[in-house]
C-alpha positions in Angstrom: -50.4 -4.2 -46.4 -49.2 -5.4 -49.8 -47.4 -8.7 -50.2 -43.8 -7.4 -50.1 -44.5 -5.3 -47.0 -45.9 -8.4 -45.4 -42.9 -10.5 -46.3 -40.4 -7.8 -45.2 -42.2 -7.3 -41.9 -42.0 -11.0 -41.2 -38.3 -11.2 -42.3 -37.3 -8.4 -39.9 -39.0 -10.3 -37.0 -37.5 -13.6 -38.1 -33.9 -12.4 -38.0 -34.3 -10.1 -35.0 -33.0 -12.6 -32.5 -29.7 -13.2 -34.2 -28.9 -9.7 -35.4 -25.5 -8.5 -34.1 -22.8 -6.2 -35.3 -20.9 -7.6 -38.3 -17.3 -6.5 -38.3 -15.4 -5.7 -41.5 -12.7 -8.2 -40.6 -15.3 -11.0 -40.4 -16.4 -10.2 -43.9 -12.8 -9.8 -45.2 -12.0 -13.2 -43.8 -14.8 -14.7 -45.8 -13.4 -12.9 -48.9 -10.1 -14.6 -48.4 -11.9 -18.0 -48.3 -14.0 -17.4 -51.5 -13.6 -20.4 -53.8 -11.7 -19.6 -57.0 -13.5 -19.6 -60.3 -16.0 -17.4 -62.0 -17.7 -14.6 -60.1 -21.5 -14.3 -60.4 -21.1 -11.2 -62.6 -18.4 -12.8 -64.8 -20.5 -15.9 -65.4 -23.4 -13.8 -66.8 -21.4 -11.4 -69.0 -20.8 -13.6 -72.0 -21.8 -11.4 -75.0 -22.1 -14.5 -77.2 -25.2 -16.0 -75.6 -28.1 -15.4 -73.2 -27.0 -16.6 -69.8 -29.2 -18.6 -67.5 -29.6 -18.3 -63.7 -31.5 -21.5 -62.8 -33.4 -21.2 -59.5 -34.1 -23.7 -56.8 -37.6 -22.8 -55.6 -40.1 -25.2 -54.0 -43.0 -22.8 -53.7 -44.0 -19.1 -54.0 -46.9 -16.9 -52.8 -48.1 -16.5 -56.4 -47.8 -20.2 -57.6 -48.3 -22.0 -54.4 -46.6 -25.4 -54.3 -44.2 -26.0 -57.2 -42.0 -28.8 -56.2 -42.4 -29.2 -52.5 -40.3 -32.4 -52.2 -37.4 -31.2 -54.3 -34.0 -31.9 -52.8 -31.7 -28.9 -53.2 -28.6 -30.9 -53.9 -30.3 -33.1 -56.5 -31.6 -30.1 -58.3 -28.1 -28.6 -58.2 -26.8 -31.7 -59.8 -29.4 -31.4 -62.6 -28.5 -27.8 -63.2 -24.8 -28.5 -63.2 -25.1 -31.3 -65.7 -27.1 -28.9 -67.9 -24.3 -26.3 -67.8 -26.3 -23.4 -66.3 -24.4 -20.2 -65.8 -25.4 -19.6 -62.2 -27.7 -21.1 -59.6 -30.1 -19.2 -57.4 -31.1 -20.7 -54.1 -34.1 -19.4 -52.3 -33.4 -19.5 -48.6 -36.7 -18.0 -47.3 -38.7 -20.7 -45.4 -42.0 -19.1 -44.6 -43.0 -18.0 -48.1 -40.8 -20.2 -50.4 -40.0 -23.3 -48.4 -36.3 -22.8 -48.6 -33.6 -22.9 -45.9 -30.1 -21.7 -45.4 -29.2 -25.4 -45.3 -30.2 -25.6 -49.0 -27.5 -23.1 -49.8 -24.9 -25.1 -47.8 -25.9 -28.3 -49.6 -25.7 -26.8 -53.0 -22.3 -25.3 -52.2 -21.1 -28.7 -50.9 -22.1 -30.4 -54.1 -20.3 -27.9 -56.3 -17.2 -27.2 -54.2 -15.0 -29.8 -55.9 -16.0 -28.9 -59.4 -13.7 -26.4 -61.1 -16.3 -25.4 -63.6 -19.0 -25.0 -61.0 -21.6 -22.2 -61.6 -21.6 -19.5 -58.9 -24.4 -19.4 -56.4 -26.8 -16.5 -55.6 -28.4 -16.4 -52.2 -32.0 -15.3 -53.0 -33.7 -14.0 -49.9 -35.1 -10.8 -48.4 -31.9 -9.3 -47.2 -32.1 -6.5 -44.6 -29.0 -6.8 -42.5 -25.2 -7.6 -43.0 -25.6 -10.7 -40.9 -27.4 -12.3 -43.8 -24.5 -11.3 -46.1 -22.1 -13.0 -43.7 -24.3 -16.1 -43.7 -24.3 -16.2 -47.5 -20.6 -16.0 -47.7 -20.1 -18.7 -45.0 -22.4 -21.0 -46.9 -20.6 -20.6 -50.2 -22.7 -18.0 -52.1 -20.9 -15.7 -54.5 -23.8 -13.1 -54.7 -26.7 -11.7 -52.7 -30.0 -10.1 -53.7 -30.8 -6.5 -52.8 -34.5 -5.7 -53.5 -34.4 -1.9 -53.9 -38.1 -1.3 -53.1 -37.9 -3.2 -49.8 -35.1 -1.2 -48.3 -34.0 2.2 -47.2 -31.1 3.9 -48.9 -29.1 3.3 -45.7 -29.9 -0.4 -45.7 -29.0 -0.7 -49.4 -25.6 0.9 -48.7 -24.9 -1.3 -45.7 -25.8 -4.5 -47.6 -23.7 -3.5 -50.6 -20.7 -2.5 -48.5 -20.9 -5.8 -46.6 -21.1 -7.8 -49.8 -18.1 -5.9 -51.3 -16.1 -6.6 -48.2 -16.9 -10.3 -48.4 -16.1 -10.4 -52.2 -19.7 -11.1 -53.1 -21.5 -9.6 -56.1 -24.8 -7.8 -55.5 -27.8 -8.3 -57.7 -29.9 -5.1 -57.4 -33.6 -5.9 -58.2 -35.8 -3.2 -59.6 -39.3 -3.0 -61.0 -39.7 0.6 -62.2 -37.6 3.6 -63.3 -37.4 5.2 -59.8 -36.0 2.0 -58.3 -33.5 1.8 -61.2 -32.3 5.3 -60.5 -31.7 4.3 -56.8 -29.8 1.2 -57.9 -27.6 3.2 -60.3 -26.9 5.9 -57.7 -25.8 3.1 -55.2 -23.3 1.9 -57.8 -24.9 -1.3 -59.0 -23.0 -3.4 -61.4 -25.7 -6.0 -61.9 -29.3 -5.0 -62.4 -32.2 -7.5 -62.3 -35.5 -6.2 -63.7 -38.3 -8.2 -61.9 -41.3 -8.6 -64.2 -43.3 -9.4 -61.1 -44.9 -6.7 -59.1 -44.1 -7.7 -55.5 -47.0 -5.8 -54.2 -49.6 -8.1 -55.7 -47.4 -10.7 -57.5 -48.8 -10.0 -61.0 -46.4 -10.5 -63.8 -45.8 -8.4 -67.0 -42.9 -9.1 -69.3 -43.1 -5.6 -70.8 -41.4 -4.3 -67.6 -38.1 -5.8 -68.9 -38.8 -4.4 -72.3 -39.3 -0.9 -70.9 -36.5 -0.9 -68.3 -33.6 -2.9 -69.7 -32.8 -0.4 -72.5 -32.4 2.3 -69.7 -29.6 0.4 -68.0 -26.2 1.9 -69.0 -23.7 -0.1 -70.9 -21.2 -2.1 -68.8 -23.8 -3.2 -66.3 -25.0 -6.8 -66.4 -28.7 -6.9 -67.2 -31.0 -9.7 -66.0 -34.7 -10.3 -66.7 -36.4 -12.1 -63.8 -39.8 -13.8 -63.3 -42.5 -14.8 -65.8 -40.2 -16.5 -68.2 -41.7 -19.9 -69.0 -40.6 -20.7 -72.6 -38.1 -19.9 -75.3 -40.3 -17.1 -76.7 -40.3 -15.3 -73.4 -36.5 -15.7 -73.1 -36.1 -14.5 -76.7 -38.1 -11.3 -76.0 -36.0 -10.7 -72.8 -32.8 -11.0 -74.8 -34.2 -8.8 -77.6 -34.9 -6.1 -74.9 -31.2 -6.2 -73.9 -31.0 -8.9 -71.2 -27.6 -10.5 -70.7 -29.3 -13.2 -68.6 -32.6 -14.5 -67.5 -33.5 -15.9 -64.1 -35.9 -18.9 -64.3 -37.3 -20.8 -61.4 -40.9 -22.1 -61.7 -40.7 -23.2 -65.3 -37.6 -25.3 -64.5 -38.8 -26.7 -61.2 -42.0 -27.9 -62.8 -40.0 -30.2 -65.1 -38.6 -33.5 -63.9 -35.9 -33.1 -66.6 -35.3 -29.5 -67.4 -32.0 -30.2 -69.3 -33.6 -30.2 -72.8 -35.2 -26.8 -72.2 -31.9 -25.4 -70.8 -30.0 -26.7 -73.8 -32.5 -25.1 -76.2 -32.2 -21.8 -74.4 -28.4 -21.9 -74.7 -28.9 -22.5 -78.5 -31.1 -19.4 -79.1 -29.8 -17.8 -82.3 
């Protein structure tokens, strides 16, 4: 069993006890409660600069412990002060030491700030109940990992997100997965440079796939971006945004790096 299969098998067991039918009206009610301000997609679509999704990630299967004692709300404060374009909150506990409570805490910190960056719930989504949880906790987007899901599951998650007025980040790693995402109607494509089967990373994945994404779709390069040179190559390949977690979490003060990234020519 490869690593993603292992994680997905665990995730399905983890959420099994609280799976229930999620009704359209429940999701629509959350849509009516969505905080005004920039959507996730809008925040990344600035043609004048490379946008940044800053991630809150305490550990990972590939890196092990990164910042195990990091407080989600404090890290959100740092990212907010550095003017990031969006914040990704990992809510998987077993493999990434995150919790749904982290998402609530970040949302609580940002809720009174009119210029607050939108939040992505980063998790291994398999059922609309997780979409409802994301909306209730203040997220403005969810992650859909194409390789991990059936076409039916992708459709159900995307429909639930749309009903809740959440954006969906479709994550792909090869051309076949990109074709599935485009067929599903994706408006945001994230090219993951990390192979989730063995967690090896290759930045050429973004260089090869991003030019294949049609115009009008927001393009994100994810994983393996540790410095300005990596970010520059992603932008040169066509990325509208980069998602960076480990490189930021390893820094006590990531603001100078974030400022430098925003100043890329």
